[in-house]
C-alpha positions as CSV (number, residue, x, y, z in Angstrom):
1,M,-7.9,14.7,2.8
2,S,-8.6,11.1,3.7
3,A,-6.0,8.3,3.8
4,R,-5.8,4.5,3.7
5,I,-3.7,2.3,6.0
6,Y,-2.5,-1.1,4.7
7,Q,0.3,-3.6,5.2
8,R,2.8,-3.9,2.3
9,P,2.1,-7.1,0.3
10,K,4.9,-9.5,-0.7
11,N,6.5,-8.8,-4.0
12,A,5.2,-11.4,-6.5
13,M,8.4,-11.2,-8.6
14,Q,10.7,-12.2,-5.7
15,S,10.8,-14.8,-3.1
16,G,11.9,-12.5,-0.3
17,K,9.6,-11.0,2.3
18,A,11.5,-7.7,3.0
19,R,9.5,-4.8,4.2
20,T,6.3,-6.9,4.4
21,D,6.0,-6.1,8.1
22,E,5.7,-2.3,7.5
23,W,2.4,-0.5,7.5
24,V,1.8,2.3,5.0
25,L,-0.3,5.4,5.3
26,E,-1.2,6.7,1.8
27,F,-3.3,9.8,1.1
28,E,-6.1,9.4,-1.5
29,R,-6.3,11.5,-4.6
30,S,-8.3,14.7,-4.2
31,E,-8.5,15.3,-7.9
32,A,-8.4,13.2,-11.0
33,Q,-5.3,12.8,-13.1
34,R,-5.2,14.5,-16.5
35,P,-2.8,14.2,-19.5
36,D,-0.4,17.0,-20.1
37,P,-1.2,18.5,-23.5
38,L,2.4,18.9,-24.6
39,M,4.1,15.7,-23.5
40,G,1.1,13.4,-22.9
41,W,2.3,12.5,-19.4
42,T,-0.4,11.9,-16.8
43,G,-0.3,14.1,-13.8
44,S,-2.2,16.4,-11.4
45,A,-1.7,19.3,-9.1
46,D,-2.4,17.0,-6.1
47,T,1.0,16.8,-4.2
48,Q,-0.6,15.0,-1.2
49,S,-0.9,11.8,-3.3
50,Q,2.9,11.6,-3.5
51,V,3.3,11.3,0.3
52,V,3.7,7.7,1.6
53,L,4.4,7.3,5.3
54,T,5.6,4.0,6.8
55,F,5.1,2.8,10.3
56,P,6.3,-0.3,12.3
57,D,2.7,-1.4,13.2
58,M,-0.9,-0.6,12.5
59,A,-1.4,1.1,15.9
60,A,1.3,3.7,15.2
61,A,-0.3,4.5,11.8
62,Q,-3.7,4.9,13.4
63,A,-2.2,7.1,16.2
64,Y,-0.5,9.3,13.6
65,A,-3.8,9.8,11.7
66,A,-5.7,10.5,14.9
67,K,-3.1,13.0,16.1
68,Y,-3.3,15.1,12.9
69,G,-7.1,14.6,12.3
70,I,-6.8,12.5,9.2
71,P,-9.7,10.3,8.5
72,A,-8.2,6.9,7.6
73,R,-9.5,3.6,6.6
74,V,-7.6,0.4,7.5
75,H,-7.5,-2.3,4.8
76,A,-7.0,-5.7,6.4
77,T,-4.2,-7.9,5.2
78,P,-5.6,-10.9,3.4
79,P,-4.6,-14.3,4.8
80,R,-1.9,-16.2,3.0
81,H,-2.8,-19.6,1.5
82,L,0.2,-21.9,1.2
83,K,0.0,-24.7,-1.2
84,I,2.3,-27.3,0.3
85,Q,3.4,-30.1,-2.1
86,A,6.4,-32.2,-2.7
87,Y,8.6,-32.1,-5.8
88,A,7.6,-35.7,-6.5
89,D,4.0,-34.6,-7.0
90,N,5.1,-33.1,-10.4
91,F,5.6,-36.7,-11.7
92,R,2.4,-38.3,-10.7
């Protein structure tokens, strides 16, 4: 039962940055998903993959994982690259 810790990315569909300061601890799947023979939906018996815990910072997420003996990998947040340009650049 291993987990991964990462910071929420900014939603690409919206300009707001809500909840991007939260850190998430997510458990990795212990078994593969398989289609249901009757309905065709994808699912598994792994209920641990449905658990998503949020923390205010990375240290709190790592402390939680250490306290409960969960091996966790931290995925670093990629740096943001801002492309600064003026509106007038569209007409050059």
